[in-house]
Structures are given as structure tokens and as C-alpha cells.
Backbone as ProteinMPNN parsed JSONL, in Angstrom:
{"seq_chain_A": "XXXXXXXXXXXXXXXXXXXXXXXXXXXXXXXXXXXXXXXXXXXXXXXXXXXXXXXXXXXXXXXXXXXXXXXXXXXXXXXXXXXXXXXXXXXXXXXXXXXXXXXXXXXXXXXXXXXXXXXXXXXXXXXXXXXXXXXXXXXXXXXXXXXXXXXXXXXXXXXXXXXXXXXXXXXXXXXXXXXXXXXXXXXXXXXXXXXXX", "coords_chain_A": {"N_chain_A": [[-29.213, 18.02, -0.778], [-27.477, 14.991, -1.217], [-25.605, 13.397, 1.284], [-22.205, 12.206, 1.569], [-22.084, 8.824, 2.226], [-20.062, 7.531, 3.712], [-18.728, 9.593, 4.989], [-20.746, 10.48, 6.671], [-20.987, 8.228, 8.289], [-18.636, 8.325, 9.714], [-18.787, 10.466, 11.44], [-18.444, 10.698, 14.238], [-15.775, 10.246, 14.603], [-12.236, 11.057, 14.69], [-10.263, 11.023, 12.078], [-7.151, 9.635, 11.274], [-4.512, 9.518, 9.065], [-1.918, 7.462, 9.021], [0.423, 7.734, 7.394], [2.869, 8.835, 5.085], [2.564, 8.7, 2.409], [1.938, 10.076, -0.746], [0.15, 8.971, -2.532], [-1.648, 7.431, -1.011], [-2.752, 9.451, 0.535], [-4.075, 10.91, -1.466], [-6.017, 9.031, -2.239], [-7.597, 8.964, 0.095], [-8.581, 11.562, 0.015], [-10.006, 11.411, -2.387], [-11.976, 9.643, -1.62], [-13.538, 11.323, -0.239], [-13.08, 12.002, 2.402], [-12.597, 13.536, 5.639], [-9.607, 14.187, 7.201], [-6.573, 13.794, 9.126], [-3.157, 14.006, 8.303], [-0.659, 12.138, 9.662], [2.188, 10.974, 9.747], [4.358, 8.508, 11.18], [7.605, 7.432, 11.824], [8.806, 4.116, 11.646], [10.973, 1.359, 12.303], [11.057, -0.76, 9.77], [11.179, -3.683, 10.223], [10.789, -7.167, 10.136], [9.96, -10.447, 11.467], [11.918, -13.087, 10.141], [10.694, -15.47, 9.355], [8.197, -14.936, 8.41], [5.749, -14.855, 5.762], [4.669, -13.521, 2.629], [1.457, -12.28, 2.876], [1.506, -12.305, 5.647], [3.673, -10.712, 6.27], [2.965, -8.07, 5.393], [0.726, -7.655, 7.021], [1.848, -7.792, 9.576], [3.551, -5.541, 9.47], [1.717, -3.463, 9.039], [0.42, -3.447, 11.496], [2.626, -2.91, 13.137], [3.264, -0.305, 12.359], [1.251, 1.081, 13.579], [1.858, 1.077, 16.234], [3.421, 3.323, 17.416], [1.415, 5.181, 17.788], [-0.32, 4.362, 19.756], [-0.159, 5.12, 22.507], [-0.987, 7.746, 22.492], [-3.554, 8.0, 21.506], [-6.816, 9.351, 21.476], [-10.234, 8.833, 22.688], [-11.899, 9.306, 20.41], [-10.248, 9.037, 18.258], [-9.131, 7.509, 15.228], [-6.825, 5.65, 13.704], [-5.29, 4.979, 10.603], [-3.21, 2.676, 9.182], [-0.871, 1.269, 6.845], [0.624, -1.276, 4.729], [2.468, -2.337, 1.907], [3.322, -5.185, 0.058], [5.321, -6.626, -2.427], [5.185, -9.711, -3.758], [6.999, -12.364, -4.928], [7.654, -15.43, -6.276], [8.127, -16.64, -3.718], [9.492, -14.642, -2.397], [9.919, -11.441, -0.86], [9.785, -8.376, -2.444], [11.14, -5.532, -1.646], [11.446, -1.927, -1.207], [13.553, -0.498, -3.647], [16.896, 0.624, -3.292], [18.853, 1.624, -4.913], [19.563, 2.424, -8.407], [20.55, 0.095, -9.57], [19.559, -1.976, -7.945], [16.819, -1.588, -8.387], [16.708, -2.181, -11.113], [17.384, -4.927, -11.072], [15.179, -5.982, -9.658], [13.024, -5.402, -11.415], [13.85, -6.787, -13.658], [13.642, -9.365, -12.658], [10.874, -9.532, -12.25], [9.942, -9.33, -14.814], [8.059, -10.599, -17.515], [6.507, -12.326, -15.982], [4.157, -13.474, -13.429], [3.19, -11.776, -10.405], [2.401, -11.163, -6.926], [0.637, -8.48, -5.448], [0.332, -7.327, -2.312], [-1.585, -5.683, -0.006], [-1.941, -4.611, 3.261], [-4.142, -3.22, 5.617], [-4.404, -1.403, 8.546], [-6.677, -0.652, 11.151], [-6.943, 1.292, 13.85], [-7.943, 2.033, 17.139], [-8.22, 3.484, 20.461], [-9.219, 1.314, 21.758], [-9.546, -0.944, 20.102], [-8.267, -3.035, 17.39], [-8.11, -3.674, 13.95], [-7.167, -5.561, 11.136], [-7.087, -5.692, 7.661], [-6.701, -7.297, 4.452], [-5.712, -7.171, 0.99], [-5.205, -8.915, -2.058], [-3.67, -8.688, -5.156], [-3.186, -10.005, -8.359], [-0.639, -9.631, -10.692], [0.57, -9.411, -14.006], [3.508, -8.984, -15.832], [4.713, -7.991, -19.049], [7.45, -9.206, -21.092], [10.305, -7.415, -20.463], [12.589, -5.225, -22.155], [16.07, -4.415, -21.621], [16.501, -1.74, -22.168], [13.954, -0.613, -21.872], [13.51, -0.986, -19.111], [15.652, 0.518, -18.008], [15.051, 3.083, -19.03], [12.614, 3.62, -17.723], [13.412, 3.602, -14.977], [15.223, 5.768, -14.939], [13.531, 7.878, -15.713], [11.383, 7.862, -13.84], [12.318, 7.288, -11.261], [11.751, 5.161, -9.221], [12.024, 4.669, -6.331], [10.626, 4.728, -3.978], [8.79, 2.778, -3.879], [7.34, -0.418, -3.386], [8.727, -3.296, -4.905], [9.826, -1.754, -6.848], [8.294, -0.341, -8.728], [5.596, 1.653, -10.076], [2.274, 1.142, -10.746], [0.69, 3.045, -11.94], [2.367, 4.515, -13.439], [4.637, 4.999, -16.287], [5.729, 2.431, -16.8], [3.698, 0.739, -15.973], [1.729, 1.361, -17.804], [2.795, 0.464, -20.233], [3.581, -2.094, -19.672], [1.953, -3.932, -18.208], [0.294, -6.825, -18.722], [-1.763, -8.411, -17.798], [-4.165, -8.289, -15.135], [-5.452, -9.285, -12.042], [-7.802, -8.614, -9.802], [-7.921, -5.889, -7.396], [-7.19, -2.73, -8.741], [-6.537, -0.3, -7.441], [-5.385, -1.274, -5.166], [-2.849, -2.05, -6.016], [-1.757, 0.392, -6.602], [-1.526, 1.343, -4.038], [-3.452, 1.302, -2.016], [-6.209, -0.602, -1.082], [-9.007, 0.577, -1.924], [-11.736, -0.148, -1.975], [-11.91, -2.019, 0.054], [-11.084, -0.547, 2.262], [-13.191, 1.288, 2.384], [-15.394, -0.475, 2.848], [-14.637, -1.527, 5.36], [-14.494, 0.73, 7.035], [-17.159, 1.53, 6.868], [-18.322, -0.515, 8.25], [-17.724, -0.167, 10.883]], "CA_chain_A": [[-28.05, 17.353, -1.365], [-27.177, 13.741, -0.522], [-24.285, 13.376, 1.923], [-21.331, 11.044, 1.387], [-22.443, 7.872, 3.291], [-18.913, 7.224, 4.565], [-18.492, 10.779, 5.818], [-21.797, 10.43, 7.694], [-20.667, 7.112, 9.181], [-17.451, 8.647, 10.519], [-18.982, 11.751, 12.113], [-17.936, 10.703, 15.619], [-14.356, 9.892, 14.638], [-11.17, 11.895, 14.143], [-9.537, 10.068, 11.247], [-5.725, 9.947, 11.115], [-3.785, 8.689, 8.106], [-0.564, 7.304, 9.556], [1.285, 7.455, 6.25], [3.279, 10.023, 4.325], [2.443, 8.399, 0.976], [1.032, 10.972, -1.474], [-0.894, 8.185, -3.208], [-2.681, 7.094, -0.016], [-3.416, 10.723, 0.869], [-4.972, 11.214, -2.578], [-7.155, 8.113, -2.151], [-8.458, 9.438, 1.18], [-9.26, 12.76, -0.505], [-10.972, 10.98, -3.412], [-13.1, 9.007, -0.917], [-14.322, 12.407, 0.358], [-12.908, 11.95, 3.853], [-11.857, 14.567, 6.372], [-8.598, 13.417, 7.943], [-5.282, 14.413, 9.423], [-2.001, 13.189, 7.925], [0.298, 12.141, 10.778], [3.085, 9.83, 9.612], [5.383, 8.267, 12.202], [8.542, 6.472, 11.247], [9.152, 2.916, 12.413], [11.956, 0.514, 11.646], [10.211, -1.779, 9.145], [11.838, -4.989, 10.305], [9.819, -8.203, 10.505], [10.577, -11.77, 11.656], [12.285, -13.656, 8.831], [9.871, -16.628, 8.979], [6.911, -14.491, 7.856], [5.605, -15.009, 4.31], [3.596, -12.824, 1.921], [0.47, -11.488, 3.606], [1.914, -12.202, 7.056], [4.619, -9.584, 6.362], [2.243, -6.79, 5.298], [-0.127, -7.519, 8.209], [2.738, -7.489, 10.705], [4.044, -4.166, 9.341], [0.582, -2.542, 9.237], [0.259, -3.368, 12.964], [3.823, -2.261, 13.679], [3.182, 1.139, 12.073], [0.264, 1.68, 14.498], [2.39, 1.053, 17.601], [3.786, 4.629, 17.979], [0.214, 5.991, 18.037], [-1.204, 3.773, 20.769], [-0.153, 5.841, 23.785], [-1.534, 9.097, 22.362], [-4.891, 7.999, 20.902], [-7.977, 9.755, 22.273], [-11.361, 7.934, 22.386], [-12.497, 9.525, 19.083], [-9.227, 8.891, 17.206], [-9.044, 6.278, 14.45], [-5.638, 5.768, 12.858], [-5.21, 4.0, 9.522], [-1.842, 2.417, 8.744], [-0.878, 0.199, 5.842], [1.897, -1.699, 4.152], [2.327, -3.081, 0.654], [4.4, -6.133, -0.244], [5.326, -7.289, -3.735], [5.601, -11.082, -3.437], [7.306, -13.045, -6.187], [8.388, -16.695, -6.13], [8.535, -16.874, -2.338], [10.366, -13.571, -1.919], [9.356, -10.096, -0.792], [10.597, -7.352, -3.11], [10.899, -4.277, -0.92], [11.807, -0.741, -1.98], [14.937, -0.498, -4.133], [17.65, 1.781, -2.805], [19.729, 2.114, -5.978], [19.097, 2.038, -9.749], [20.942, -1.304, -9.834], [18.574, -2.826, -7.257], [15.547, -1.449, -9.118], [16.861, -2.926, -12.365], [17.324, -6.358, -10.761], [13.792, -6.326, -9.311], [12.179, -5.368, -12.611], [14.281, -7.883, -14.511], [13.077, -10.572, -12.029], [9.414, -9.534, -12.443], [9.681, -9.311, -16.254], [7.512, -11.8, -18.146], [5.997, -13.266, -14.978], [3.133, -13.034, -12.485], [3.556, -11.561, -8.999], [1.295, -10.719, -6.072], [0.759, -7.235, -4.689], [-0.468, -7.531, -1.103], [-1.653, -4.51, 0.875], [-2.678, -4.785, 4.513], [-4.536, -1.933, 6.194], [-4.762, -1.501, 9.956], [-7.594, 0.355, 11.711], [-6.618, 1.219, 15.277], [-8.449, 3.041, 18.071], [-7.676, 3.216, 21.797], [-9.786, 0.079, 22.33], [-9.522, -2.121, 19.218], [-7.479, -2.981, 16.165], [-8.526, -4.623, 12.923], [-6.307, -5.509, 9.949], [-7.654, -6.363, 6.487], [-5.708, -7.398, 3.388], [-6.146, -7.457, -0.383], [-4.145, -9.461, -2.916], [-3.904, -8.523, -6.59], [-2.212, -10.694, -9.212], [-0.217, -8.755, -11.8], [1.527, -10.029, -14.94], [4.268, -8.084, -16.693], [5.287, -8.483, -20.304], [8.912, -9.326, -21.062], [10.903, -6.092, -20.667], [13.969, -5.087, -22.633], [16.911, -3.639, -20.708], [16.297, -0.322, -22.483], [12.683, -0.205, -21.263], [13.717, -0.909, -17.656], [16.53, 1.654, -17.72], [14.315, 4.32, -19.315], [11.649, 3.818, -16.64], [14.118, 3.949, -13.736], [15.759, 7.133, -15.092], [12.429, 8.849, -15.81], [10.423, 7.869, -12.722], [12.986, 7.147, -9.955], [10.735, 4.464, -8.396], [12.703, 4.132, -5.15], [9.733, 4.754, -2.81], [7.701, 1.837, -4.166], [7.627, -1.853, -3.289], [8.9, -3.91, -6.222], [10.478, -0.758, -7.713], [7.472, 0.184, -9.822], [4.258, 2.178, -9.831], [1.381, 0.699, -11.831], [0.104, 4.23, -12.572], [3.433, 5.184, -14.191], [4.928, 4.55, -17.655], [5.953, 0.975, -16.888], [2.39, 0.095, -15.867], [0.988, 1.573, -19.055], [3.33, -0.326, -21.352], [4.082, -3.4, -19.286], [1.055, -4.876, -17.537], [-0.52, -7.531, -19.713], [-2.964, -8.918, -17.117], [-4.304, -7.958, -13.714], [-6.603, -9.95, -11.422], [-8.028, -8.027, -8.482], [-8.079, -4.441, -7.264], [-6.156, -1.852, -9.3], [-6.085, 0.682, -6.441], [-4.519, -2.007, -4.251], [-1.488, -2.031, -6.564], [-1.297, 1.776, -6.45], [-1.1, 1.504, -2.657], [-4.516, 1.18, -1.013], [-7.42, -1.232, -1.626], [-10.028, 1.539, -1.477], [-13.019, -0.828, -1.745], [-11.793, -2.678, 1.355], [-11.056, 0.534, 3.259], [-14.568, 1.779, 2.451], [-16.226, -1.501, 3.527], [-14.242, -1.665, 6.766], [-14.927, 1.945, 7.744], [-18.618, 1.517, 6.926], [-18.772, -1.567, 9.176], [-17.282, 0.154, 12.246]], "C_chain_A": [[-27.688, 16.115, -0.531], [-25.745, 13.768, 0.009], [-23.511, 12.105, 1.542], [-21.615, 10.06, 2.531], [-21.284, 7.582, 4.257], [-18.605, 8.386, 5.507], [-19.496, 10.824, 6.969], [-21.468, 9.38, 8.754], [-19.556, 7.488, 10.173], [-17.579, 9.945, 11.309], [-18.404, 11.8, 13.525], [-16.442, 10.472, 15.744], [-13.46, 11.031, 14.16], [-10.242, 10.94, 13.406], [-8.097, 10.543, 11.041], [-5.127, 8.978, 10.098], [-2.334, 8.631, 8.558], [0.427, 6.948, 8.467], [1.636, 8.755, 5.559], [3.145, 9.825, 2.828], [1.478, 9.363, 0.292], [-0.105, 10.223, -2.164], [-2.015, 7.826, -2.23], [-3.454, 8.342, 0.404], [-4.441, 11.077, -0.21], [-6.206, 10.313, -2.561], [-8.13, 8.547, -1.05], [-9.25, 10.664, 0.73], [-10.341, 12.37, -1.506], [-12.176, 10.255, -2.801], [-13.982, 10.058, -0.21], [-14.196, 12.483, 1.866], [-12.232, 13.203, 4.404], [-10.891, 13.834, 7.283], [-7.36, 14.273, 8.174], [-4.192, 13.467, 8.94], [-0.978, 13.296, 9.052], [1.221, 10.921, 10.667], [4.054, 9.732, 10.787], [6.324, 7.201, 11.652], [8.774, 5.303, 12.216], [10.206, 2.157, 11.613], [11.208, -0.696, 11.088], [10.932, -3.127, 9.054], [10.807, -6.01, 10.776], [10.548, -9.537, 10.688], [10.769, -12.487, 10.316], [11.412, -14.839, 8.401], [8.539, -16.208, 8.34], [6.926, -14.555, 6.33], [4.472, -14.124, 3.799], [2.735, -11.921, 2.776], [0.825, -11.321, 5.082], [2.838, -10.997, 7.262], [3.868, -8.261, 6.367], [1.338, -6.579, 6.505], [0.706, -7.155, 9.443], [3.163, -6.015, 10.66], [2.925, -3.131, 9.49], [0.312, -2.358, 10.729], [1.424, -2.601, 13.601], [3.755, -0.737, 13.507], [2.172, 1.852, 12.976], [0.808, 1.815, 15.911], [2.717, 2.441, 18.165], [2.583, 5.514, 18.33], [-0.514, 5.593, 19.323], [-1.282, 4.566, 22.072], [-0.852, 7.194, 23.695], [-2.954, 9.151, 21.797], [-5.97, 8.405, 21.905], [-9.158, 8.857, 21.873], [-11.941, 8.096, 20.97], [-11.513, 9.303, 17.936], [-9.292, 7.517, 16.545], [-7.869, 6.437, 13.491], [-5.604, 4.624, 11.847], [-3.748, 3.893, 9.091], [-1.871, 1.305, 7.703], [0.528, -0.119, 5.357], [1.623, -2.535, 2.909], [3.567, -3.938, 0.417], [4.229, -6.624, -1.677], [5.97, -8.656, -3.513], [5.789, -11.859, -4.73], [8.166, -14.273, -5.915], [8.987, -16.868, -4.727], [9.437, -15.807, -1.742], [9.626, -12.246, -1.9], [10.305, -9.117, -1.467], [10.256, -6.008, -2.481], [11.232, -3.089, -1.818], [13.273, -0.835, -2.391], [15.641, 0.763, -3.637], [18.527, 2.392, -3.879], [19.123, 1.752, -7.337], [19.416, 0.579, -10.075], [19.948, -2.275, -9.187], [17.234, -2.795, -7.984], [15.591, -2.247, -10.414], [16.712, -4.426, -12.119], [15.902, -6.805, -10.435], [12.916, -6.408, -10.559], [12.572, -6.465, -13.601], [13.695, -9.2, -13.991], [11.577, -10.682, -12.306], [9.024, -9.655, -13.918], [9.16, -10.653, -16.76], [6.853, -12.778, -17.196], [4.868, -12.626, -14.158], [3.774, -12.71, -11.135], [2.309, -11.12, -8.237], [1.625, -9.367, -5.464], [-0.215, -7.349, -3.523], [-0.428, -6.256, -0.276], [-2.502, -4.859, 2.087], [-2.926, -3.407, 5.114], [-5.002, -2.154, 7.626], [-5.643, -0.34, 10.379], [-7.466, 0.254, 13.227], [-7.256, 2.369, 16.047], [-7.828, 2.731, 19.438], [-8.159, 1.887, 22.359], [-9.804, -1.134, 21.391], [-8.584, -1.908, 18.04], [-7.971, -4.055, 15.213], [-7.586, -4.447, 11.724], [-6.975, -6.303, 8.833], [-6.606, -6.346, 5.372], [-6.362, -7.678, 2.046], [-4.945, -7.96, -1.177], [-4.56, -9.287, -4.372], [-2.798, -9.247, -7.344], [-1.917, -9.821, -10.432], [0.761, -9.521, -12.684], [2.172, -8.964, -15.808], [4.623, -8.773, -18.007], [6.794, -8.651, -20.108], [9.508, -7.951, -21.381], [12.285, -6.195, -21.311], [14.751, -4.293, -21.592], [16.686, -2.143, -20.911], [15.014, 0.204, -21.844], [12.835, -0.031, -19.749], [14.55, 0.318, -17.304], [15.836, 2.991, -17.956], [13.352, 4.635, -18.168], [12.334, 4.277, -15.348], [14.641, 5.393, -13.804], [14.645, 8.182, -15.062], [11.644, 8.987, -14.508], [11.039, 7.684, -11.338], [12.101, 6.394, -8.936], [11.291, 3.868, -7.096], [11.845, 4.164, -3.887], [8.62, 3.727, -2.944], [8.176, 0.39, -4.034], [7.729, -2.437, -4.695], [9.503, -2.984, -7.254], [9.622, -0.343, -8.918], [6.157, 0.747, -9.298], [3.372, 1.831, -11.008], [0.81, 1.875, -12.618], [1.12, 4.984, -13.436], [3.656, 4.504, -15.545], [5.028, 3.039, -17.757], [4.648, 0.198, -16.763], [1.611, 0.199, -17.163], [1.488, 0.687, -20.185], [3.545, -1.793, -20.991], [3.113, -4.395, -18.697], [0.122, -5.513, -18.556], [-1.794, -8.098, -19.12], [-2.959, -8.467, -15.669], [-5.566, -8.638, -13.192], [-6.755, -9.402, -10.006], [-8.068, -6.515, -8.551], [-6.895, -3.668, -7.839], [-5.626, -0.899, -8.235], [-5.185, 0.021, -5.39], [-3.067, -1.942, -4.713], [-0.9, -0.613, -6.472], [-0.875, 2.034, -5.0], [-2.17, 1.408, -1.598], [-5.74, 0.526, -1.644], [-8.651, -0.441, -1.162], [-11.378, 0.881, -1.202], [-13.05, -1.456, -0.351], [-11.763, -1.655, 2.497], [-12.474, 1.068, 3.468], [-15.452, 0.8, 3.228], [-15.923, -1.572, 5.015], [-14.694, -0.455, 7.576], [-16.448, 1.988, 7.893], [-19.14, 0.504, 7.958], [-18.398, -1.274, 10.63], [-18.479, 0.282, 13.187]], "O_chain_A": [[-27.603, 16.183, 0.695], [-24.805, 14.111, -0.707], [-24.104, 11.07, 1.235], [-21.413, 10.41, 3.694], [-21.492, 7.41, 5.458], [-18.264, 8.183, 6.672], [-19.144, 11.164, 8.099], [-21.643, 9.608, 9.951], [-19.544, 7.029, 11.315], [-16.578, 10.47, 11.797], [-17.924, 12.848, 13.957], [-15.894, 10.496, 16.846], [-13.863, 11.857, 13.342], [-9.526, 10.15, 14.022], [-7.854, 11.695, 10.682], [-5.227, 7.761, 10.256], [-1.61, 9.624, 8.489], [1.182, 5.984, 8.592], [0.811, 9.663, 5.457], [3.563, 10.683, 2.052], [0.32, 9.464, 0.698], [-1.19, 10.771, -2.359], [-3.194, 7.907, -2.577], [-4.668, 8.29, 0.602], [-5.554, 11.499, 0.106], [-7.314, 10.773, -2.836], [-9.345, 8.502, -1.242], [-10.438, 10.791, 1.026], [-11.445, 12.914, -1.489], [-13.261, 10.247, -3.382], [-15.03, 9.727, 0.344], [-15.101, 12.973, 2.542], [-11.414, 13.838, 3.738], [-11.295, 12.961, 8.051], [-7.135, 15.298, 7.53], [-4.288, 12.257, 9.143], [-0.49, 14.382, 9.365], [1.058, 9.949, 11.404], [4.511, 10.745, 11.317], [5.886, 6.199, 11.088], [8.916, 5.487, 13.424], [10.306, 2.305, 10.395], [10.773, -1.561, 11.849], [11.242, -3.626, 7.973], [10.044, -5.747, 11.705], [11.628, -9.736, 10.13], [9.877, -12.485, 9.467], [11.384, -15.184, 7.22], [7.831, -17.049, 7.787], [7.956, -14.343, 5.69], [3.439, -13.99, 4.453], [3.207, -10.929, 3.332], [0.482, -10.309, 5.695], [2.788, -10.343, 8.303], [4.097, -7.42, 7.237], [1.189, -5.45, 6.973], [0.307, -6.313, 10.247], [3.14, -5.325, 11.679], [3.16, -2.041, 10.01], [0.013, -1.252, 11.177], [1.23, -1.762, 14.481], [4.142, 0.016, 14.4], [2.222, 3.073, 13.125], [0.274, 2.588, 16.707], [2.329, 2.728, 19.297], [2.719, 6.48, 19.08], [-1.239, 6.4, 19.906], [-2.352, 4.672, 22.672], [-1.268, 7.738, 24.717], [-3.504, 10.239, 21.626], [-6.036, 7.886, 23.02], [-9.1, 8.191, 20.84], [-12.424, 7.122, 20.392], [-11.898, 9.372, 16.769], [-9.481, 6.498, 17.211], [-7.912, 7.259, 12.575], [-5.853, 3.466, 12.183], [-3.129, 4.878, 8.689], [-2.794, 0.491, 7.686], [1.472, 0.649, 5.544], [0.682, -3.328, 2.862], [4.701, -3.478, 0.557], [3.13, -6.993, -2.09], [7.136, -8.755, -3.132], [4.86, -11.997, -5.526], [9.271, -14.163, -5.385], [10.164, -17.191, -4.564], [10.072, -16.026, -0.711], [8.821, -11.951, -2.783], [11.48, -9.032, -1.112], [9.207, -5.427, -2.757], [11.294, -3.225, -3.04], [14.13, -1.204, -1.588], [15.041, 1.836, -3.575], [18.909, 3.557, -3.774], [18.266, 0.872, -7.416], [18.651, -0.092, -10.768], [19.546, -3.265, -9.799], [16.594, -3.829, -8.177], [14.619, -2.914, -10.771], [16.007, -5.115, -12.855], [15.463, -7.869, -10.873], [12.161, -7.364, -10.737], [11.717, -7.007, -14.302], [13.296, -10.056, -14.782], [11.063, -11.771, -12.563], [7.898, -10.041, -14.232], [9.734, -11.704, -16.476], [6.653, -13.941, -17.548], [4.659, -11.413, -14.191], [4.786, -13.306, -10.768], [1.297, -10.751, -8.833], [2.748, -9.131, -5.02], [-1.426, -7.454, -3.716], [0.648, -5.799, 0.112], [-3.629, -5.338, 1.96], [-2.047, -2.546, 5.121], [-5.877, -2.98, 7.889], [-5.393, 0.809, 10.017], [-7.841, -0.759, 13.818], [-7.129, 3.532, 15.663], [-7.006, 1.822, 19.556], [-7.587, 1.377, 23.323], [-10.055, -2.249, 21.847], [-8.169, -0.791, 17.731], [-8.217, -5.195, 15.609], [-7.254, -3.324, 11.346], [-7.381, -7.448, 9.033], [-5.729, -5.482, 5.351], [-7.408, -8.322, 1.962], [-3.82, -7.495, -0.993], [-5.653, -9.686, -4.772], [-1.62, -9.119, -7.012], [-2.827, -9.341, -11.108], [1.664, -10.195, -12.189], [1.492, -8.152, -16.435], [4.807, -9.989, -18.056], [7.337, -8.276, -19.069], [9.246, -7.39, -22.444], [13.045, -7.127, -21.045], [14.164, -3.581, -20.777], [16.679, -1.372, -19.952], [14.982, 1.325, -21.335], [12.351, 0.946, -19.176], [14.192, 1.073, -16.4], [16.008, 3.928, -17.176], [13.283, 5.772, -17.701], [11.886, 5.228, -14.706], [14.514, 6.147, -12.839], [14.8, 9.244, -14.46], [11.279, 10.095, -14.114], [10.359, 7.898, -10.334], [11.748, 6.955, -7.899], [11.054, 2.697, -6.798], [12.274, 3.685, -2.837], [7.625, 3.784, -2.222], [9.255, 0.024, -4.501], [6.922, -2.117, -5.568], [9.677, -3.37, -8.41], [10.147, -0.033, -9.987], [5.676, 0.371, -8.229], [3.681, 2.185, -12.146], [0.484, 1.745, -13.798], [0.777, 5.972, -14.085], [2.953, 3.558, -15.9], [4.483, 2.433, -18.68], [4.493, -0.865, -17.363], [0.925, -0.737, -17.573], [0.7, 0.212, -21.002], [3.676, -2.642, -21.873], [3.401, -5.592, -18.678], [-0.716, -4.849, -19.166], [-2.793, -8.258, -19.821], [-1.906, -8.286, -15.057], [-6.62, -8.574, -13.824], [-5.944, -9.689, -9.126], [-8.228, -5.931, -9.622], [-5.744, -3.914, -7.476], [-4.416, -0.701, -8.126], [-4.328, 0.677, -4.798], [-2.159, -1.794, -3.895], [0.305, -0.446, -6.288], [0.021, 2.84, -4.748], [-1.862, 1.427, -0.406], [-6.265, 1.034, -2.635], [-9.253, -0.757, -0.136], [-12.094, 1.303, -0.294], [-14.072, -1.431, 0.335], [-12.346, -1.876, 3.558], [-12.901, 1.275, 4.604], [-16.168, 1.194, 4.148], [-16.834, -1.665, 5.837], [-15.219, -0.604, 8.679], [-16.964, 2.429, 8.92], [-20.249, 0.644, 8.473], [-18.728, -2.06, 11.518], [-18.304, 0.55, 14.376]]}, "name": "protein", "num_of_chains": 1, "seq": "XXXXXXXXXXXXXXXXXXXXXXXXXXXXXXXXXXXXXXXXXXXXXXXXXXXXXXXXXXXXXXXXXXXXXXXXXXXXXXXXXXXXXXXXXXXXXXXXXXXXXXXXXXXXXXXXXXXXXXXXXXXXXXXXXXXXXXXXXXXXXXXXXXXXXXXXXXXXXXXXXXXXXXXXXXXXXXXXXXXXXXXXXXXXXXXXXXXXX"}
């Protein structure tokens, strides 16, 4: 039986997913990886002059910081951050239904960028890679936005939406780039980077 090439490549490593996201955990499982889930909370604050990809790269590095003192030679920790970037602004996670409504109303009928940066950190090196996907929403009615927010409670997602949920099914008219990136992890890029270690 042929072995998973990525699993073979990582035989000498202890892989740690530094995220509590169920979507990222599922992607790691779907890639056939053996890994430990070890999320650590950090205050996700970044310098205000950073733009777009600079924000997600900064936060992916920041999320690796709490691990650095405890990493053993075989440990490899993967951290990531996703930014929804629209007209020069980062749309973070909404805290209330009102905030979620405002974000989705802003994104309605327009293009935005979904940028995910992934950090690979060991005791001796760190590498950060990023993927950008362009997404276009149709024009939403207030009823559609309110229904989605009530049904799906999208308060743990950048931009207040999940592409894999109802709003993605009815609302995305065009997408340019990686679909899995919008869900939360550019799996093709993670695979390539791990294979190149």
C-alpha cells in the first residue's frame, strides 16, 4: 500500500497545530497528518500602519511566540491568521449581530480579498507563507443577511462569514484563487511548504 507522501516526509517531526479552529483541524485530518492540537491565546494586536498581507503575516508570527521557549528539536508548530481585506480596511471578527450585519452590508455586491498567512516554526527556523483569494458577493437583501446571522452565528470568522455556510452557497458569484484559503487554510500551500522542509 502506497504511503501518504507528506506523512512520510514528516516522519522525524512532531507536528503541532497552534490553533483551536475546527476548520483548520479538519484540514489537517483531511491531509492525513498526525498532529497535536495545542492552541495558545495571544492578544491579536498589530501595529496600525500594517496593511493587508502584512497584518496576517505579523499575526501568524505573533501566534508562534508563546511556543518558542518550549519547542523541542523535533517540534514543528503551525500557526495561521486570516484577514478579510476590503477597500483598504481589515474586517476582523464581529462581536455582535449589528457588527456582523454592517460587515456583510459593506461586502455586499463587491469584491474583497481573503488573505491567510501560515507560519511554520521550529526551535531553529521560522517561515511564513501567504495566499490571497479574491471573492465577489452578490448584492444581499437585509433579510438574507439577517437570516444568515441568526442561523449561523458567524462571530468566530473574519469578515463575519463562512464560505462553506449558507451565505457562501447563495452569495458568492465569483472566486479567484484557493477555496480552502477562504475556509481558513490554503491547504495546497501548507502541503508544498511541508514537503519542502
